[in-house]
C-alpha positions in Angstrom: 0.0 -0.1 -0.4 1.5 3.2 -1.5 -0.9 5.6 0.3 -0.2 7.9 3.4 -3.6 7.8 4.7 -6.0 5.3 4.1 -9.9 4.1 5.1 -10.8 0.2 3.9 -15.2 0.1 4.5 -14.6 1.8 7.8 -18.0 2.2 9.4 -18.7 4.2 13.2 -21.4 3.4 15.4 -22.1 4.8 19.1 -24.4 3.7 21.5 -27.3 2.3 20.1 -25.8 1.3 16.4 -26.6 5.1 15.1 -24.5 5.2 12.6 -22.2 8.1 12.5 -19.7 6.9 9.4 -20.8 4.3 6.7 -18.5 2.7 4.7 -16.3 5.0 3.9 -13.3 4.4 1.8 -10.4 6.4 0.4 -7.0 7.2 -0.2 -4.8 10.1 0.6 -1.0 10.0 -1.2 1.7 11.9 0.1 2.1 15.5 0.4 -1.4 15.7 -0.8 -4.1 18.6 0.4 -7.9 16.4 1.1 -10.8 18.8 2.3 -13.6 17.0 4.1 -16.4 19.4 3.0 -19.7 18.9 5.0 -22.3 20.5 6.5 -22.2 20.1 10.6 -22.9 16.6 11.5 -22.0 14.9 8.4 -19.2 13.0 10.1 -16.3 15.4 9.2 -14.7 15.6 12.5 -15.7 11.6 13.4 -13.3 11.4 9.8 -10.8 13.1 11.3 -10.7 11.4 14.8 -10.2 8.2 12.9 -7.3 8.9 11.5 -5.5 9.9 15.0 -7.4 7.4 16.6 -8.9 9.2 18.6 -11.7 7.0 17.7 -11.2 3.3 16.3 -13.8 2.0 13.6 -16.4 0.0 14.5 -16.0 -2.0 11.0 -13.2 -2.0 8.3 -10.0 -0.8 8.9 -8.5 2.7 8.2 -4.6 2.1 7.7 -1.4 5.4 8.2 1.5 4.9 6.2 0.6 1.2 5.0 -0.1 -0.1 9.0 -3.7 -0.1 10.3 -4.5 2.4 13.3 -5.3 -0.9 15.4 -1.7 -1.8 15.1 -0.7 1.5 16.0 0.4 2.4 19.0 -2.0 5.1 20.1 0.4 7.9 21.5 3.1 7.0 18.9 0.2 7.6 16.9 -0.6 10.9 18.0 2.6 12.0 18.3 3.6 11.3 14.6 0.7 13.6 13.6 0.6 17.3 14.0 -3.5 17.8 14.7 -5.0 21.3 15.3 -8.7 22.3 16.5 -10.4 25.3 16.3 -9.7 27.6 18.8 -6.1 26.0 18.6 -6.6 24.6 21.8 -3.8 25.9 23.9 -2.5 25.2 27.4 -3.6 28.7 29.5 -1.4 28.2 31.6 1.8 27.6 29.1 3.7 29.9 27.6 3.6 30.0 23.5 7.3 28.6 23.8 6.2 25.6 26.0 2.4 24.9 24.2 4.9 24.6 20.9 7.7 22.9 22.9 5.3 20.6 23.9 5.8 17.3 21.8 9.6 17.7 21.2 9.9 17.9 25.3 7.7 14.9 25.3 10.1 12.8 22.8 13.1 14.2 24.8 14.3 16.4 22.2 17.7 18.1 23.6 17.0 21.8 25.2 19.0 23.8 22.8 17.6 21.5 19.7 13.5 22.3 21.6 14.7 26.0 22.0 16.0 26.1 17.7 12.8 24.6 16.8 10.3 26.6 18.6 11.9 29.8 17.2 11.4 28.2 14.1 8.3 27.4 13.8 7.3 31.2 14.8 9.3 32.5 12.6 7.7 30.3 10.1 3.9 30.9 11.3 4.6 34.7 10.7 5.0 35.4 15.2 8.7 36.9 15.9 9.7 34.9 19.4 11.0 38.0 20.5 7.7 39.4 20.8 5.5 36.4 21.8 7.7 33.1 22.8 7.0 34.6 26.4 3.7 35.5 25.3 -0.3 33.5 27.4 -2.4 32.2 25.4 -5.0 35.1 27.4 -2.6 37.7 25.5 -3.3 36.3 21.9 -5.3 37.5 19.2 -7.5 34.8 17.8 -5.4 34.5 14.9 -2.2 34.6 16.9 -3.8 31.8 18.9 -4.5 29.8 15.5 -0.8 30.3 14.3 0.7 29.3 17.5 -1.7 26.0 17.4 -0.3 25.5 13.6 3.4 26.4 14.7 3.0 23.4 17.8 1.3 20.7 15.4 4.4 21.2 13.0 7.2 21.2 16.2 8.2 18.2 15.5 8.1 17.4 12.1 5.0 15.4 11.9 4.9 14.0 8.2 0.6 14.0 8.5 -1.4 17.5 9.4 -5.0 17.3 10.5 -6.7 20.3 10.7 -10.1 20.5 12.7 -11.9 24.2 11.3 -9.2 25.9 12.6 -9.9 29.2 11.2 -13.4 28.9 11.9 -14.1 31.5 14.7 -11.6 33.9 13.4 -13.2 36.8 12.0 -13.9 37.4 7.9 -11.0 39.8 8.2 -8.5 37.8 10.0 -9.5 34.2 8.4 -9.0 35.3 5.0 -5.3 36.1 5.7 -5.1 33.4 7.8 -6.3 30.7 5.2 -4.2 32.6 2.5 -0.8 32.7 4.7 -2.1 28.6 5.1 -1.8 28.2 1.3 1.5 29.6 1.0 2.9 27.1 3.9 1.3 24.1 2.2 3.8 24.9 -0.2 7.1 25.1 1.9 5.7 22.4 4.5 5.4 18.8 2.2 3.1 17.3 4.4 -0.3 14.9 3.2 -2.5 17.7 4.9 -6.5 17.0 5.9 -8.7 19.6 6.6 -12.4 20.0 7.6 -14.0 22.4 7.0 -18.0 23.9 5.9 -16.9 26.8 4.5 -16.6 25.6 0.9 -14.7 29.0 0.1 -12.1 27.5 1.8 -12.1 23.7 0.4 -11.5 25.5 -3.7 -8.8 27.7 -1.9 -7.1 25.1 0.0 -7.5 21.0 -1.4 -6.3 19.4 -3.9 -8.6 17.7 -3.4 -12.3 18.1 -2.1 -14.0 15.3 -0.6 -17.6 15.6 0.2 -19.8 14.5 3.4 -23.7 14.1 4.2 -25.5 11.7 7.1 -21.4 9.9 7.1 -21.2 8.6 3.4 -18.6 10.4 1.8 -20.2 11.1 -1.8 -17.3 12.0 -3.9 -13.4 12.9 -4.2 -12.2 15.1 -6.5 -10.1 17.6 -7.5 -11.9 20.9 -6.9 -12.3 21.7 -11.4 -14.1 18.4 -10.9 -16.0 19.1 -8.3 -17.4 22.1 -9.2 -19.2 19.9 -12.3 -20.1 17.6 -9.8 -24.5 16.6 -11.2 -25.1 16.1 -7.1 -27.4 18.0 -5.3 -25.3 18.4 -2.0 -22.3 19.2 -4.1 -24.0 21.7 -6.5 -26.1 23.4 -3.3 -22.6 24.0 -2.1 -20.7 25.9 -4.9 -24.1 28.3 -5.3 -23.7 28.8 -2.2 -19.6 29.9 -3.8 -21.0 31.2 -6.4 
């Protein structure tokens, strides 16, 4: 199996047998950015959590780098995958520097290497270390917190990056700015990225391919130009909202 991430007939059910994910199958290649688009409750976040084993499939298998997630040690798997959520999820009692250093510290990197990496990541996301390293999350704007969240996810140089509506809580102007910054960052990162959103503009801006989910099913996974032509009511609804 050459894909970086693969789903094979994956289902996920909660109490009472209610199915949140129905027979989902797809593959992501190395360095590809796939955006999973869908309305609230469509199964996007559940799909994302199946990749880093925050959830385990009820049936079927999820593979990361050719190995079933059930065969990965969950902690090792999660340290192998960067994860960014809405409003960044920073530890409020940690400084920016300590938040970004979290996984490298857990991996027992030498202190000087950690310090150097933290500064490198802050520069990468446009936050001068001399200004931001010692601040706490409460001293940051929403856009700055999201940049720190991305820096933290990248700190240990994971090959895979998962983003769950990371810019959804930002005001429209800041959101547009950080989307464009992230698009430029993608070109330099060379990561396999899965990006969840309900914003079709974001999907067209960032996605190599766009996956459309509804009621726990993956309806399509296509390049953006092909997605625009997709003859399905749900796809048309999203495309028309963009127009």
